[in-house]
C-alpha positions in Angstrom: -148.6 5.6 18.7 -152.2 4.0 18.7 -152.6 0.5 20.7 -154.3 -2.2 18.4 -156.7 -2.4 21.3 -158.2 1.0 20.7 -160.1 -0.5 17.5 -162.1 -2.7 19.7 -159.9 -6.0 19.9 -160.0 -7.9 23.1 -156.8 -8.8 24.7 -155.5 -12.3 23.7 -156.2 -14.9 26.1 -153.5 -17.2 28.0 -155.1 -20.1 25.5 -154.8 -18.0 22.7 -151.1 -17.2 23.1 -150.3 -20.8 23.9 -152.0 -21.6 20.8 -150.2 -19.3 18.9 -147.1 -20.3 20.3 -148.0 -24.2 19.5 -148.7 -22.7 15.6 -145.0 -21.5 15.8 -143.4 -24.6 17.0 -145.9 -26.9 14.7 -143.3 -27.4 11.9 -140.8 -28.7 14.5 -143.6 -31.0 16.0 -145.1 -32.3 12.9 -141.5 -34.0 12.0 -141.2 -35.6 15.7 -141.7 -39.6 15.5 -144.0 -39.4 18.5 -148.0 -39.0 18.1 -148.5 -35.5 19.7 -152.1 -33.7 20.2 -153.6 -30.9 22.2 -156.9 -30.6 23.6 -158.7 -27.7 25.5 -160.0 -27.5 28.9 -163.4 -29.2 27.6 -161.4 -31.8 26.2 -161.9 -30.7 22.3 -159.1 -31.5 20.1 -157.3 -28.4 19.0 -154.4 -29.6 17.3 -152.3 -32.9 16.1 -149.5 -33.7 14.2 -148.8 -35.9 11.3 -147.4 -39.0 13.5 -151.0 -38.6 15.7 -152.7 -38.7 12.4 -151.0 -42.1 11.4 -151.2 -43.7 14.7 -154.9 -43.2 14.7 -155.3 -44.0 11.2 -157.7 -40.9 10.6 -157.5 -37.3 10.9 -160.0 -35.9 13.6 -162.3 -32.9 13.2 -160.6 -30.0 15.1 -163.0 -28.3 17.8 -165.5 -31.1 17.4 -163.9 -34.3 18.7 -162.7 -35.0 22.2 -160.0 -36.2 24.3 -158.3 -38.8 21.5 -158.3 -38.7 17.7 -158.7 -42.9 17.9 -161.7 -44.2 16.3 -162.1 -47.0 18.9 -160.1 -47.2 22.2 -159.6 -50.2 24.3 -157.7 -51.2 27.7 -154.6 -53.5 27.7 -157.0 -56.4 28.8 -159.2 -55.9 25.5 -162.3 -54.3 27.3 -163.6 -51.2 25.5 -162.3 -47.6 27.0 -164.6 -45.0 26.6 -163.0 -41.9 25.4 -164.1 -39.5 28.3 -162.1 -42.3 30.5 -158.9 -42.2 28.3 -155.8 -41.1 29.9 -156.1 -37.4 28.7 -159.6 -37.3 30.2 -158.0 -38.6 33.5 -155.3 -36.1 33.8 -157.5 -33.0 33.0 -160.3 -34.5 35.6 -157.5 -35.1 38.1 -155.1 -32.2 37.5 -152.2 -34.4 37.0 -149.7 -35.8 34.7 -149.9 -39.2 33.7 -146.8 -41.0 32.7 -147.0 -44.4 30.4 -150.5 -45.2 30.6 -151.2 -48.0 28.2 -154.0 -48.7 25.8 -155.3 -49.8 22.4 -156.3 -47.7 19.7 -158.4 -49.6 16.8 -158.1 -47.6 13.5 -161.0 -47.6 10.8 -159.4 -50.5 8.9 -159.8 -52.7 11.9 -156.0 -52.6 12.8 -154.9 -52.0 16.4 -151.9 -50.1 17.9 -151.0 -50.3 21.4 -149.5 -47.1 22.8 -148.1 -45.6 26.0 -149.7 -42.1 26.8 -147.8 -39.0 28.5 -150.7 -36.7 28.9 -149.8 -33.1 30.7 -152.4 -30.6 32.0 -151.6 -27.2 30.5 -152.2 -24.0 33.2 -152.4 -20.5 33.0 -150.3 -18.2 34.9 -153.3 -18.4 37.5 -152.8 -22.3 37.7 -156.0 -22.6 36.0 -156.3 -25.7 33.7 -156.8 -24.3 30.1 -156.0 -27.5 28.0 -153.7 -30.4 27.5 -150.9 -31.7 25.7 -150.4 -35.8 24.9 -147.6 -37.5 23.5 -148.5 -41.1 22.3 -145.6 -43.9 22.1 -146.4 -46.5 19.7 -145.5 -49.9 21.7 -146.9 -52.1 19.4 -143.5 -54.1 18.6 -142.7 -54.3 22.1 -146.2 -55.9 22.7 -145.4 -58.4 20.2 -142.2 -59.0 21.6 -143.4 -59.6 24.8 -146.3 -61.8 23.8 -143.4 -63.9 21.8 -141.2 -63.9 25.1 -144.2 -64.9 27.2 -145.0 -67.7 24.8 -141.7 -68.8 24.5 -141.3 -68.7 28.1 -144.4 -71.2 28.7 -143.2 -73.4 25.7 -139.7 -73.7 27.9 -141.0 -74.2 31.3 -143.2 -76.9 29.9 -140.9 -78.7 27.9 -139.9 -82.2 29.0 -136.4 -81.7 27.5 -133.6 -79.9 29.5 -133.6 -76.3 28.2 -130.6 -74.3 29.3 -129.0 -71.3 28.1 -125.5 -70.1 29.3 -123.0 -67.3 28.5 -119.6 -67.6 26.5 -118.0 -68.3 29.9 -120.0 -71.4 30.3 -122.0 -69.5 33.0 -125.7 -70.9 33.6 -128.1 -68.0 32.7 -131.7 -70.1 32.9 -132.6 -73.4 33.7 -136.1 -74.8 32.8 -138.3 -77.6 34.7 -137.2 -80.3 32.4 -133.6 -79.4 33.2 -134.5 -79.6 37.0 -136.1 -83.2 36.6 -133.4 -84.4 34.2 -130.4 -83.5 36.3 -131.7 -82.8 39.6 -130.8 -79.4 40.4 -133.0 -76.8 41.1 -132.7 -73.6 39.3 -131.3 -71.4 42.3 -128.7 -74.1 42.5 -127.7 -73.6 39.2 -128.1 -70.3 37.9 -124.9 -68.2 38.3 -123.1 -71.5 38.4 -120.7 -73.3 35.7 -122.5 -75.5 33.5 -119.0 -77.6 33.7 -120.7 -79.1 37.1 -122.8 -81.5 34.9 -119.9 -82.8 32.9 -118.1 -85.9 34.2 -114.3 -85.5 34.8 -113.1 -87.7 31.7 -115.5 -85.2 29.7 -114.2 -81.8 30.8 -112.3 -81.0 27.4 -116.3 -81.0 25.6 -117.0 -77.7 27.1 -114.4 -75.8 25.8 -114.9 -77.3 22.5 -118.5 -76.9 22.4 -117.5 -72.8 23.1 -115.1 -72.6 20.8 -117.8 -73.6 17.8 -120.3 -71.5 19.5 -118.1 -68.2 19.1 -117.7 -69.0 15.6 -121.3 -69.1 15.0 -121.7 -72.7 14.5 -124.6 -75.0 15.8 -124.2 -78.3 17.1 -126.6 -80.9 16.4 -127.6 -83.9 18.2 -124.3 -84.4 20.0 -124.3 -87.5 21.9 -122.7 -87.7 25.2 -122.8 -88.2 29.2 -123.6 -85.8 31.9 -123.8 -86.1 35.7 -126.6 -85.8 37.9 -126.7 -84.0 41.0 -127.1 -87.5 42.9 -123.7 -88.5 41.1 -125.3 -90.9 38.6 -124.5 -90.7 35.1 -126.8 -90.0 32.2 -126.8 -90.5 28.6 -127.8 -87.3 26.8 -128.5 -85.9 23.3 -127.4 -82.2 23.0 -128.3 -79.6 20.5 -126.7 -76.4 21.1 -127.0 -72.8 19.2 -125.7 -69.4 19.6 -127.7 -66.8 21.2 -127.2 -63.2 19.8 -128.2 -59.6 20.9 -130.2 -57.2 19.0 -126.7 -56.2 17.1 -126.2 -60.0 15.8 -123.4 -60.4 18.5 -123.3 -63.9 19.9 -123.6 -63.4 23.6 -124.2 -67.3 24.6 -125.8 -70.5 23.9 -128.7 -72.0 24.4 -128.9 -76.1 24.9 -131.6 -78.7 24.5 -130.5 -81.7 26.3 -132.6 -85.1 25.7 -132.5 -88.4 28.0 -131.6 -91.0 25.4 -130.9 -93.8 28.3 -134.2 -95.5 27.1 -133.1 -95.3 23.3 -129.9 -96.7 24.1 -131.2 -99.4 26.3 -133.7 -100.3 23.5 -130.8 -100.5 20.9 -128.7 -102.8 23.2 -131.8 -105.0 23.6 -132.5 -105.3 20.1 -129.0 -105.7 19.3 -129.2 -108.8 22.1 -132.4 -109.8 20.6 -130.8 -110.1 16.8 -128.0 -111.9 18.9 -130.3 -114.6 20.6 -132.2 -115.1 17.6 -129.1 -116.0 15.6 -127.8 -118.2 18.6 -131.0 -120.0 18.8 -131.4 -120.8 14.8 -127.8 -121.8 14.8 -128.3 -124.3 17.8 -132.0 -125.2 16.2 -129.6 -126.7 12.9 -127.1 -128.4 15.2 -129.4 -129.8 17.7 -131.5 -131.1 14.5 -128.3 -132.9 13.2 -127.6 -134.3 16.7 -131.0 -135.8 16.7 -130.6 -137.3 13.3 -127.6 -139.0 14.2 -129.0 -140.1 17.6 -131.9 -141.9 16.1 -129.8 -143.4 13.5 -127.8 -145.2 15.8 -130.6 -146.6 17.6 -133.1 -147.2 14.7 -133.3 -150.6 12.6 -135.5 -149.4 9.8 -135.8 -146.1 7.8 -139.4 -146.1 8.9 -138.3 -146.5 12.5 -135.7 -143.4 11.9 -138.4 -141.5 10.2 -140.8 -141.9 13.3 -138.0 -141.6 15.8 -136.7 -138.1 14.4 -140.4 -136.5 13.8 -141.0 -137.8 17.5 -137.8 -135.8 18.6 -138.3 -132.8 16.7 -141.8 -132.6 17.9 -140.7 -132.7 21.4 -138.2 -129.9 20.7 -140.6 -127.8 19.4 -142.4 -128.2 22.8 -139.4 -127.3 24.4 -138.8 -124.3 22.7 -142.2 -122.9 23.1 -141.4 -122.9 26.9 -138.4 -120.6 26.3 -140.1 -118.6 23.5 -141.8 -115.9 25.7 -138.5 -115.8 27.6 -136.7 -114.3 24.8 -134.4 -111.3 26.4 -136.7 -109.3 28.4 -140.3 -110.6 27.3 -140.3 -113.0 30.0 -143.0 -111.7 31.8 -145.2 -113.1 29.0 -145.0 -116.6 30.1 -147.5 -117.5 32.6 -149.3 -120.3 34.7 -147.1 -122.7 37.2 -145.3 -125.4 36.3 -143.6 -128.3 38.3 -139.9 -128.1 38.1 -139.3 -131.7 37.4 -141.7 -131.8 34.4 -140.4 -128.5 33.3 -136.8 -130.3 32.9 -138.3 -133.1 31.4 -140.2 -131.0 28.8 -136.8 -129.6 27.8 -134.5 -132.7 27.8 -137.4 -134.8 26.1 -135.9 -134.4 22.6 -133.0 -136.0 23.9 -134.4 -139.0 25.7 -132.8 -142.9 25.3 -133.3 -144.8 22.5 -135.2 -148.3 22.2 -132.5 -150.2 24.3 -133.9 -147.9 27.0 -130.7 -146.5 28.6 -131.2 -143.8 31.1 -130.3 -140.5 29.7 -131.6 -138.2 32.5 -131.7 -138.8 36.2 -133.8 -136.3 38.2 -133.9 -136.2 41.8 -135.5 -133.7 44.3 -138.7 -132.4 45.7 -141.9 -131.2 44.2 -140.9 -127.5 43.3 -143.8 -125.3 41.9 -142.4 -122.4 39.5 -144.9 -119.7 38.5 -145.4 -117.0 36.3 -142.5 -115.5 34.8 -139.8 -117.8 36.6 -141.1 -120.7 34.2 -140.0 -118.9 31.1 -136.6 -117.9 32.7 -135.8 -121.4 34.0 -136.6 -123.2 30.6 -134.4 -120.7 28.8 -131.4 -121.5 31.1 -132.4 -125.3 31.0 -132.8 -125.4 27.2 -129.1 -123.5 27.0 -127.5 -126.4 29.0 -129.6 -129.0 27.1 -128.5 -127.4 23.7 -124.6 -127.3 24.8 -124.9 -130.9 26.0 -126.2 -132.2 22.9 -123.7 -130.0 20.8 -120.6 -130.5 22.8 -121.4 -132.6 26.2 -122.9 -135.8 27.4 -126.0 -135.8 25.0 -123.4 -135.9 22.1 -122.6 -139.4 22.4 -124.8 -142.5 23.0 -123.6 -143.6 26.3 -123.8 -140.1 27.8 -126.2 -138.8 30.4 -127.6 -135.7 32.3 -128.4 -135.8 36.2 -130.4 -132.9 37.8 -131.0 -132.7 41.5 -132.3 -129.9 43.4 -133.3 -129.3 46.9 -134.3 -125.9 48.8 -131.9 -124.4 51.6 -133.6 -121.6 53.5 -134.6 -119.0 51.1 -132.8 -120.6 48.2 -133.3 -122.9 45.5 -130.3 -125.1 44.5 -130.0 -126.9 41.5 -127.1 -129.2 40.3 -126.6 -130.0 36.5 -124.0 -132.9 36.3 -122.9 -134.5 32.8 -121.6 -137.6 33.0 -120.1 -140.0 30.1 -119.3 -137.6 27.5 -116.5 -136.6 25.3 -113.2 -135.7 27.7 -112.7 -132.1 28.7 -109.2 -131.2 28.2 -109.5 -127.9 29.6 -112.1 -125.3 30.2 -113.4 -122.7 27.6 -111.2 -119.9 26.8 -114.4 -117.6 26.8 -118.0 -117.7 27.5 -120.4 -118.2 24.8 -123.6 -116.4 24.1 -125.3 -119.3 25.7 -123.6 -118.8 29.1 -124.0 -115.3 29.2 -127.5 -115.7 28.6 -128.1 -117.8 31.6 -125.9 -115.8 33.8 -128.0 -113.2 32.8 -131.3 -114.6 33.7 -130.2 -116.7 37.1 -128.0 -113.4 38.3 -129.6 -110.4 37.0 -133.6 -111.7 37.1 -133.7 -114.3 39.8 -131.1 -113.2 42.4 -129.0 -116.1 42.2 -125.4 -117.7 41.2 -124.3 -119.7 38.8 -120.7 -121.7 38.7 -119.2 -123.9 36.4 -116.8 -126.7 37.2 -115.0 -128.4 34.4 -114.2 -132.0 35.0 -112.7 -134.6 32.6 -115.8 -136.5 32.2 -118.3 -133.8 32.0 -119.2 -130.2 33.2 -121.1 -129.5 36.7 -123.2 -126.5 36.9 -124.1 -125.3 40.0 -127.5 -122.9 40.3 -128.6 -120.8 43.5 -131.8 -118.9 43.1 -133.8 -116.7 45.9 -137.1 -118.9 46.2 -139.2 -116.0 46.5 -138.1 -114.6 42.5 -139.8 -118.3 41.6 -143.3 -117.4 42.6 
């Protein structure tokens, strides 16, 4: 038998054998989802499968193009990556396999593909590098997912709202800066702990009910409740809770967004108080106007006198209410300037002064006290309430009644005694506090750091006020 080599053929090289071996498994390689190609020892591309052509968006010329079939290459940071510095070139130059080196291939149509490269040098039996094989794994979707996750993480961390995630057992999995600010716990104090730590004892049944809804795939929107901070204080919040699903769609936990609604609740309460105050004042004005007409009629001798008296008293009432207008609820700090306490009380009671006969209806006694800033409107509001009630029900509702007001300074406190004399007999103390009394108590106790006491005598009410002097400007 004659050997084929006797006809002048050369013995096949190791690379020839390796190439023929690759040719034999080409059909298998072509159906693999990973991009695979080979190069010779000089880096010239010798073969590639269909997945590689799809990744590159082109078909490189075998034996001419080198290192990688991509039209252009970039590093992960976006800078240009020369072909002779790509992972395959490095693997052959350094004689080592590289695992998971990341790069970006730009196709001729301008689209870009993020990939991980796994180049491996190929050696002959003597250890000489005769080429290389590379596998490219498309990681574009993963990169997009990572970017989305990074963006979402940045949004969560920068949010002023508390954003928390928990598993289906109510154990905290994540805790953002907004949650730390709202509840006072650092992430390391809450992650791995039950969310029930935030729930007051009287609301512990809320969490099991929420978890049941989450397990059923329900979303909980704008659930208003109360939670407990680290310092023990309570905070009113609005919760939005959504199920968290894994890749297979299974519910594995819940995300919570908690928003502090304390300011909104306070604003709502203030609005309700303002509406009540407006209603109260309007009713009082009608009642006082009627009282002024009756009071003026008793003293007037002619219609002209009556008209003049009513007009003067209504003008005085308007001026008195100008003092109390800035004091409407929490807007008291709009008032300005200094006011003598005596002049302040006189201005408030001017509409109820005595008739032509000159019977004294107002007796004032006390030293000169200057009241400044917001305290002017605060005290005007209080004395206006006292005067209004006196005109409607008390000493100023009858001709012979009078009001005696005295004040003094004792240490750091200003004490004021308001006493009504000669009014209708009082059978018993009122069964409940009216809005005016509530408002006066709010101003004296809440704003002026004082106290307010009533004494219901048969011939008229006596009111004792004590206020911190430093609160009066």
